[in-house]
N, C-alpha and C positions, 0 to 999 in steps of 0.2 A: 829703561828700568830706573826708577828713582833710587837715589842713594839715601840710605838711612843715616841720620846724624843725631848726635846727642845735644840737647839743649844745655848750654853752659850755665851752671848754677852760680848765682851771685853769692859772694862771700860776706859773712857777718861775723864780727868779733864781739863777744860779750865778756867783759873783764871787770875784775875787782882785785884789790891788793890783799884784802884779808879774808874774803870768802874763799872757801875751797872750790876747786873746779867742779865738785859734785854738789854745790849749793843748790837747795831745792828750787829757788826762784830762777837762778841762772840756767841750771841744767834741766831739771824735771819739767818746769813750766815753760820757760822761753825756748830753750834750745830744742827740746823734743818736739814742741808744737811746730816750730819753724822747719826742723829737719823732715818731719813727716809729710810736709807739702811736696817734697821732691824738688822744690825750686831754689833751695838755699843750702850752702855748706856752712855749718856753724862752727866757729872756733872759740872754745872756752879757755880763757886765760885767768888763772887765779893762784891761790896759795896751795900748798901741799895738802893732800888728803886722799883717802881711798875713793875710787870711783868704779862704776860698772858701766861700760859703754853698751848701750842698747840700740844704737842706730849708726849706720855706716856714714851718714852725712854729718856726724858730730866728731870733732877732733878736740882732744884735750891737750893743754899746754900748762904744766906747772911752772909758771913764770917767776913766782916769788916763793922764797923759802925762809922767811924770817918772821919774828913776832912784832908786836906793835911798838916795842921800845928799841928795836934794832936800828943802828945807824944806816943799814942797807936800805931802809925805807926811803932815804933821800935819793937813791939811785933808781927807784922804781919807775918814775916817769920816763927816764931815759930808756930803760929796758923795754917799757911798753911801746914807746915810739918806734924803736927798731923792730919790734915784733909786728906792729902794724905795717911798717915798710916792707917786711918780708912777706906777709900774707896778702897785702893789698886788698883789703875788704871794701865793699861798696857802702857798708854801714858799720859804724862802731857804736856799741852800747856800753857805756861805762857806769859802774855801780859804786864808785869811790870818788870823792871830790878831787883827790890828788891826781887822778888820771885824766881829768878834764883838760888840763893844759897840753899834754902831748896829743890828746885826741883832737883838740882844736887845731894844733899845728898840722897834724896829718890831714884834717879836713880841708884846710886852706891850700895845702900843696896839691892834694890829689882829688879835691872836689867830692869828697865822700859826704855821707849823711851822718849826723850825730844825734844820739839819744842819751839823755841822762836819766838813769833809773834811780829813783829815790824811795827807799824803804822807810826812811825816817828823816826828820828835820835835823840835819847834822850839826848845824850851829847850836840848836837847842840841846841836842844830845851832849855835845862836847862841853857846853856851858854848865850842864848839870852833872857831868862826870866827876868823880872824886879824884882830882889831880892837884898838883901844886898850883897855886893861884897864877904864878908867872907862866908856867907851861900851858895852863888851861886857856888863858886869854890870848896867848900867841896862836894856839891851834884854832880857837874860835875866829879870830880876826883874819888869819890866813885863809881859812875855809870860806869866810864871808867874802873876801876879796876875789878869790878864785871863782866862786859861784856867781858873784855880781858881774864880773867881766864875761863869764861864759854865756850869759843870757843873750848876748849879741850873736852867738854862733850855734847855739843848740837849736835843732830842728823840732824836737819834741821832748817832753818830759813824761816818763811813766812814774806814777806814784802808787804805792800799795794800799793807800787808804785816803778817803776824803778828808780825814782829820788833819792831814799834812798839806792841804791845798791852799793854805794861807801864808806861805813863805813870801814875805814882802819883796825881797830882793831878787826873786826868781820870776821868770815869765810864766806864771801859772795859768795863763790863758791858753798855753800850749800843752797843758797837762792832761793826761789820760789816766783814769783810775783803773788799775789792774790789780785786784785784790789777790792776796795769797791764799786762794781757796784750795781745797784738798784735791790732790792728784795722786792716785795710788798706782805706781808702776810695778810694784813687786808683789805679785799675787801669790807667789809660791814661798814656801819655807818660812811663813809667819806663824808664830806660836799662838794658839788659842789660849784663853785664860785658863790656866791649869792649876789654880789654887784649890786646895782641899776645902771642903765645906767648913764654914766657920772661920776661914782665914781671909783677910782683906788686905790686898796689896795696894798701897797708896803711892803713886808715882809723882815725883817732882822733876820736871824736865824743862826748866826755863832758866834764863840768865838773871843774875842779880847784881846790883851795884851797891847794895847796902847790906852789911853784915847782919843788921837787926832783922831783916826779912827772914833770913835763914834761922836765926835765933827764935823768932816768933813761930815759925813752922815747927821747929824741934820741940818747943814748949807745948804747942797745940797737940801734936801727935803723942807726946809723952803723956799728956793729960788723957787723951783718948785711950792710950794703952792701959792705963790704970782701970778703965771702965770695961775694956774688952781685950782680952789676952790675944785674940787672933789677928790683931792689927800689926802690920810691919810697913816700914817706910823705905822707899828706894829713890835715890838721887841719880840722875843721869843728865848728860849734856850741860854740865856746869863749866864755868871757867875755873878748872881745877887748880891751876897754879896759884891763884889768889885765894879762892874760897876754901880750898882744902886746908891750907896753912892756917887760916884765921879762925875757921869755924867748925869744920867737920872732923878734924883729926881726933879730938878727945871723945866726942860722942860715938864715933865709929868703934873705938876701942872699948868704951864703957857699956854700950847697949847693943845687944845681939839682934835687935829688931830693926836696926838701921843698916842699909846696904848702899854701896856705891858701885855703879856700873860704868865701865869704860874709863878707867883711870889712866890708861896708857895712850889714848887717842881721842879725838873728837868723834863722836858717833855720827855715822852717815844717816840719811833719812830712813833707809831700810831698817837699820838697827833701832832707831828711835820709834818707828812705827811698830816694830816688834815689842818694844817695851810698853807702848801705849795699849796695844791690843791685849796683852796678857795681864794688864792691871785691872783691879776692881774699880779704882778711882784715879783721876788725875787731879792733883791739888795745884791750884794756880793762885799766886799772891800778886796783888796789884803792884805794878811797877811802871811808872810813867815813861821812863827812858826806853824801855823795851816793849812798849805797848803794841807795836805792830807785830813783833814776834809772838806776843801773847795771842793776838787775833788769829794768826796762822795756826797756833796750837789749838785754839778753841774750834776752828773749822775742822781740824783733823779729829778732835775728840767727838764732835757732833756727827761727822760723817761716819765714824766707826762705832758710834753709839756707846762711847765710854763716858760714864758719869763724871761730872766736874764738881769738885768742892772748891769754892773760890770766895774772894772778897772784892771782886771787881766792881768798877763803877762805869756809868755811861751806857753807850749803845751796845757794848758787848753783852751786858746783862740782859738786855731785851732780846738779843740774838739767842742766848742760852735758854731764856724762858720760852721763846717761840717754839723750840723743839723739846721743851721739858727735859733739858739735858744736864741739869745740875742743881746745886743748891748753894745759896749764899750764906756764909757764916762769918762770925767775928772771931778771928784767930786769936785775939788777945783775951777773950772771955773763956771761962771754964765751962765745959759741957756738963750737962746732967746726963744720967744714964738714958733717960727718955729721949733727949735730943739726939744723942749719938745713935741710939737704936733706930730712930726715924731716918737719920742720914744713911745708915747702912742698909736698911730694909725697904726704903722707899722705892716705888716702881718708877723708874725713869723712862723717858722716851715713850710715853703713853700717847702723846699727841701725834696723830697721823699727818705728816707733812711730806710734800714732794721735796726730796733732798737735793734736787738738781741745783738749787741756789747755793749749796755748800761746795759744789764741785768746780774745779778749774775750767771745765768745759764751758761754763757760763761766761768766762772771761777770755777764753782762748780766741774766739772769733774777733774780738776787739783788737787783740794783739796782731793777728794776721792781717786784718783789714788795714790797720794803720801802717804796717811795714810794707805791705803790697803797694799801697798808695804812694808812700815815700819813694820807693825804689822804681816805680813806674815812670817817675818824672825824669 
């Protein structure tokens, strides 16, 4: 009689310093897709945040508990190396430049595989971030040096958009595009749009690096409010510590049609999805630094058929137009009553399209095929 045995699962670590362990790309897209195959045990290492574990092959480790300006950031690479040593994974996927150095050291000692997941061009982002000039250029050059050295050790690069495939100092011939398309894991307990007739809930749930962007949105919605009393504005998923102090504190006190959701913590994806689905519109302001976050938000709006009011440029506009999912406006110009009436009462999503192109499932097989191939060697 043959003895039954269990196939030993290969271990994979997915890690970031500042993303929470429940980050949508790390957890919902990568970890869940890999865990569901039954071939892998996935370990998520990240910053503090709420999470809901939906699969036995996924384990969470809150490895970092600090903000971007903390001195403890200097110790993060050391913490991460010892965590890798403890777990002993066959594959390490890092989503933060600072974790490349310990990941390379682990790879050399234990002959593991290494993937660098890029959601944005970090040197470009840090260069355009509003920091002191001295600090900015130190961060830019350190990131450039780390990424340049790491190209000799990285097995593959995952990128979230073809727009970031031209990073000159990285081996982009090894890059695989895995877009942040929509994946809905939480089918229960999501609120439907429950606004009363004649009321329009406009949601803003993106990150900003410029105070003027929020000022422009506030001015635009204030102008709309004078034309239609049923409009109100909701902010969520902002960098509250910075943005609230500089921009929103006074308007929140002065205007009762402006609300802020989630002031005590960063909203997880289920909470953000809830906010999107119950809104009449999602308002999106162009922001080059967070362009890939905006693309993810657009995918979610289109998949849930939530209309978008935007001033975006480039290929994202074509994507929205393909599904008749929104309308482009000039946030700096004053609306007429007729223009606002058209925005509020236009029939959106009238074009019948197969929405499979909006879903993560169209990217999932690329992820699985590449990792299966790497770990079979």
